C-alpha positions in Angstrom: 0.6 17.8 3.2 0.7 14.3 2.6 3.2 12.3 0.3 1.8 9.2 -0.4 4.8 6.3 -0.8 4.4 4.8 -4.3 2.9 2.0 -2.1 0.7 4.0 -0.5 -0.9 4.9 -3.9 -1.7 1.4 -4.6 -3.1 0.9 -1.6 -5.3 3.8 -2.0 -6.1 3.8 -5.6 -7.2 0.1 -5.4 -9.0 0.5 -2.1 -6.7 -2.3 -0.5 -7.1 -3.4 3.0 -3.4 -3.2 3.4 -4.0 0.7 3.6 -4.6 0.6 7.4 -7.9 2.5 8.2 -6.1 5.4 10.1 -3.6 6.0 7.3 -6.6 5.3 4.1 -8.6 8.5 6.3 -5.6 10.2 6.9 -4.9 10.5 3.3 -8.8 10.9 2.1 -8.9 14.1 4.4 -5.5 15.5 2.9 -7.5 14.9 -0.6 -10.2 16.8 0.5 -8.1 19.2 1.2 -6.2 19.2 -2.0 -3.0 18.4 -0.2 -2.4 15.1 -1.1 0.7 14.4 -3.2 2.8 11.6 -4.6 6.7 12.2 -6.0 6.5 11.6 -9.9 8.9 8.9 -9.3 6.1 7.5 -7.9 4.4 7.0 -11.3 7.5 5.8 -12.9 7.6 2.9 -10.1 3.9 2.6 -11.3 4.9 2.0 -14.8 8.0 -0.4 -13.8 5.4 -2.6 -11.5 3.0 -2.7 -14.3 5.6 -4.2 -16.6 6.3 -6.5 -15.2 2.5 -7.7 -14.0 3.8 -7.2 -10.3 0.4 -5.7 -9.3 -3.2 -4.9 -10.5 -4.0 -1.3 -11.1 -7.3 0.5 -11.6 -6.1 1.7 -15.2 -3.0 1.9 -17.1 -0.3 3.8 -16.1 -0.7 6.6 -17.9 -4.2 6.8 -17.6 -3.8 6.7 -13.6 -2.0 9.0 -14.0 -4.6 11.3 -15.6 -7.5 10.6 -13.6 -5.2 10.8 -9.9 -4.2 14.5 -11.1 -7.5 15.4 -12.4 -9.4 14.6 -9.4 -6.7 16.9 -6.6 -4.0 14.2 -6.4 -0.4 16.9 -6.2 2.8 15.4 -8.7 5.8 16.6 -7.0 8.3 16.8 -9.8 12.0 15.2 -9.1 13.8 18.8 -9.1 17.6 19.3 -8.4 17.4 20.0 -4.9 15.3 16.8 -4.2 18.1 14.8 -6.2 20.9 16.4 -4.5 19.4 15.5 -0.9 18.2 12.2 -1.9 22.4 11.5 -2.5 23.2 13.1 1.0 20.8 11.4 3.2 22.2 9.2 5.6 19.2 6.7 4.6 19.8 2.7 5.3 18.3 2.7 1.7 19.8 1.7 -1.4 16.5 2.0 -3.6 17.3 5.3 -5.4 13.0 6.1 -5.9 12.5 5.2 -2.3 15.8 8.1 -1.7 13.9 10.2 -3.8 10.5 10.0 -2.1 12.1 10.9 1.2 14.1 13.9 0.0 10.7 14.7 -1.1 9.1 14.6 1.4 11.7 16.8 3.4 12.1 18.9 1.4 8.4 19.8 1.2 7.6 19.7 5.0 5.4 17.0 4.1 4.5 13.6 6.5 5.2 10.6 4.4 2.7 7.9 4.3 4.7 4.5 4.0 4.6 1.2 5.6 8.4 1.1 4.6 10.2 -1.1 7.4 13.0 1.0 7.0 11.6 4.3 6.1 9.3 4.1 9.6 13.0 2.9 11.9 15.0 5.4 10.2 16.5 8.1 12.4 15.8 11.0 11.2 12.9 14.1 12.1 11.4 13.5 8.8 7.2 13.5 9.5 6.2 9.9 8.9 3.0 7.6 9.4 2.9 3.6 9.0 0.4 3.2 6.0 -0.5 0.4 7.7 -2.3 1.6 10.3 
């Protein structure tokens, strides 16, 4: 399973050049195989980003979520196991959403597709790929 960080989800859906070619190929292949996922917290982040007019999205976040889920994207809820792990992680990130996304990837055994430098440099066995590549 491939888990998209929120910015990777935005780059993929906006067909942005910020998403590297290899990352785009990985994400599309996972989507075709019904193995592409996001944490539910990413939809919250999309709504917050949109409310602040920080990024252009393909649709209103509510509609965007429906479209993405109807086309095979998997939404992973934030459950107690993920929430508790996010607190225990020795992660140099204070952003709760990023902590939840990292914990989700760990719990689900997913590879995290992210361009977040802190997550990429973090000393942990978490499988990850730089979304900018």
